[in-house]
C-alpha positions in Angstrom: 185.7 198.6 262.5 186.5 201.9 260.9 189.2 204.5 261.7 186.6 206.9 263.1 185.1 204.4 265.5 188.6 203.3 266.6 189.5 207.0 267.2 186.4 207.5 269.3 187.2 204.4 271.4 190.8 205.5 271.9 189.7 209.0 272.9 187.5 207.6 275.7 190.6 206.0 277.3 192.8 209.1 277.2 195.2 209.2 280.2 195.2 205.5 280.9 198.3 203.4 280.4 197.9 201.2 277.3 198.1 197.5 278.2 197.2 194.4 276.2 193.9 194.2 278.2 193.1 197.9 277.5 193.9 197.4 273.8 191.4 194.5 273.7 188.8 196.6 275.5 189.3 199.4 272.9 188.9 197.0 270.0 185.7 195.5 271.6 184.2 199.0 272.0 185.1 200.0 268.4 183.5 196.9 267.0 180.4 197.0 269.3 178.4 199.6 267.4 175.4 198.0 265.9 175.1 197.8 262.2 172.2 200.0 261.1 173.0 199.9 257.4 170.1 200.7 255.0 170.8 197.8 252.7 169.4 196.0 249.7 167.9 193.3 251.9 165.4 195.9 253.1 163.9 196.4 249.6 162.6 194.6 246.6 164.6 195.1 243.4 162.7 196.6 240.5 163.3 195.9 236.8 162.5 198.6 234.2 163.4 198.8 230.5 166.6 196.8 230.8 167.7 198.3 234.2 167.7 196.9 237.7 167.0 199.3 240.5 168.4 198.4 243.9 169.9 199.7 247.2 173.7 199.3 247.6 176.4 200.2 250.0 179.8 201.5 249.1 181.3 198.2 250.2 178.9 196.2 248.0 179.0 198.6 245.0 182.7 198.6 244.8 184.9 200.9 242.7 182.1 201.7 240.2 180.3 203.8 242.8 183.5 205.6 243.7 184.2 206.3 240.1 180.7 207.6 239.5 180.9 210.0 242.4 184.2 211.3 241.0 182.5 211.8 237.6 179.8 213.8 239.3 182.3 216.0 241.0 184.3 216.6 237.8 181.1 217.6 236.1 179.6 219.8 238.8 182.8 221.2 240.4 185.4 221.3 237.6 188.9 222.3 238.8 188.1 221.7 242.5 190.3 219.2 244.3 188.4 216.0 245.1 188.8 215.0 248.8 185.9 212.6 249.4 186.1 211.2 252.9 185.3 207.6 252.1 185.9 206.4 255.7 183.4 209.0 257.0 180.9 208.0 254.4 181.3 204.3 255.3 180.6 205.2 259.0 177.5 207.1 258.0 176.2 204.2 256.1 176.9 201.8 258.9 174.9 204.1 261.2 172.0 204.2 258.8 172.5 207.9 258.0 173.4 207.4 254.3 172.4 205.1 251.6 172.7 204.7 247.8 170.2 203.5 245.2 171.5 202.5 241.8 170.3 201.6 238.3 172.4 198.9 236.7 172.0 197.4 233.2 170.2 194.1 233.6 172.4 191.1 232.7 175.6 193.3 232.5 175.7 194.9 235.9 177.1 198.1 234.5 176.3 201.1 236.7 174.1 203.5 234.7 172.9 205.9 237.5 172.9 206.4 241.2 171.2 208.6 243.8 172.9 209.1 247.2 170.9 210.0 250.2 171.5 211.3 253.7 169.0 209.8 256.2 168.2 211.8 259.3 165.4 213.2 261.5 163.7 216.6 261.3 164.4 218.0 264.8 161.3 220.3 264.6 158.6 217.8 263.7 160.2 214.4 264.5 159.8 213.1 261.0 162.4 210.8 259.5 163.7 212.5 256.4 166.1 212.0 253.5 168.1 214.7 251.8 170.0 214.1 248.5 173.7 213.9 248.6 174.0 213.6 244.8 172.3 212.1 241.7 174.2 211.1 238.6 173.3 209.5 235.3 176.0 208.4 233.0 176.0 210.4 229.8 175.1 207.4 227.6 172.0 206.8 229.7 170.6 210.4 229.7 167.7 211.8 227.8 165.0 209.3 228.8 163.1 208.6 231.9 165.8 206.8 233.8 166.4 209.6 236.3 162.8 210.1 237.4 162.2 206.3 237.6 165.2 205.8 239.8 164.3 208.8 241.9 160.8 207.4 242.3 162.1 204.0 243.3 164.4 205.4 245.9 161.6 207.6 247.2 159.1 204.7 247.5 161.7 202.5 249.1 162.5 205.0 251.8 158.9 205.9 252.5 158.3 202.1 253.0 160.8 202.0 255.9 159.5 205.0 257.8 160.7 208.1 256.0 158.1 210.8 255.9 159.9 213.8 254.3 162.2 214.1 251.3 164.2 217.2 250.4 166.1 217.5 247.1 168.1 220.3 245.5 168.5 220.9 241.8 171.4 222.5 239.9 170.6 225.6 237.9 172.2 224.2 234.7 170.4 220.9 234.5 166.8 221.8 234.8 166.2 219.1 237.4 163.6 221.4 239.1 161.1 220.4 236.3 161.7 216.8 237.2 161.1 217.5 240.9 157.8 219.2 240.1 156.8 216.3 237.9 157.4 214.0 240.9 155.2 216.1 243.2 157.8 218.3 244.9 157.3 222.0 245.5 160.1 224.6 245.7 160.7 225.8 249.3 164.1 227.6 249.1 166.9 229.0 247.0 170.3 227.4 247.7 173.4 229.6 247.4 177.1 228.8 247.9 180.2 230.7 248.6 183.7 229.3 248.7 186.9 230.9 250.1 190.4 229.4 250.5 191.7 231.8 253.1 191.1 232.7 256.8 190.6 236.5 256.2 187.0 237.4 255.4 188.3 240.5 253.6 189.5 238.2 250.8 186.2 236.3 250.4 183.9 236.9 247.4 181.8 240.0 247.8 179.0 241.8 245.9 181.6 243.8 244.0 182.8 240.6 242.3 179.3 239.3 241.6 178.8 238.3 238.0 175.0 238.2 238.0 172.9 241.3 237.6 170.1 240.5 240.0 169.1 243.5 242.2 170.0 243.4 245.9 167.0 242.6 247.9 
């Protein structure tokens, strides 16, 4: 049972007097949600050049997965406060909406790389689809073919269980688009981001503060 599931069960009983029997009913409801986790048991592990590829959950992967996500955030969003909602992520995994594929050093079990995926449905064509949450390779394991091999393993694993569409984004500074093209993906969009800490739109970033010199389309 997670905090979110318990909160939902409590909300359903709003206005009722809390008794021992009602408390038991709330607990039963919070624990009744079926476990739809996309787990390692669904896939065959793969060995490649001293690495083991597999599917893992946050619960099974332990602190190493949490640390790797933190490393990714420090590298891609330096200076930003990290507030990962681990409880929410655990709920998504239990519902089958998120999963993680990892590469660990065979024999040692050391986490070398991971790719985190959101699993959902395309509401327009009905296809089951995956979208990347993040991908991270530890610096000591970069420079080879580990990233595309892990990506290919995750892709093949998800296609084998009914996924029919995969969408990934690449960061401008790491050249990952070349890897995506190598794996058969085609560019379909440009992803842009704006962050703002206040409630007043007047204080949000504007064209006047833009540091790039691209023309306004």
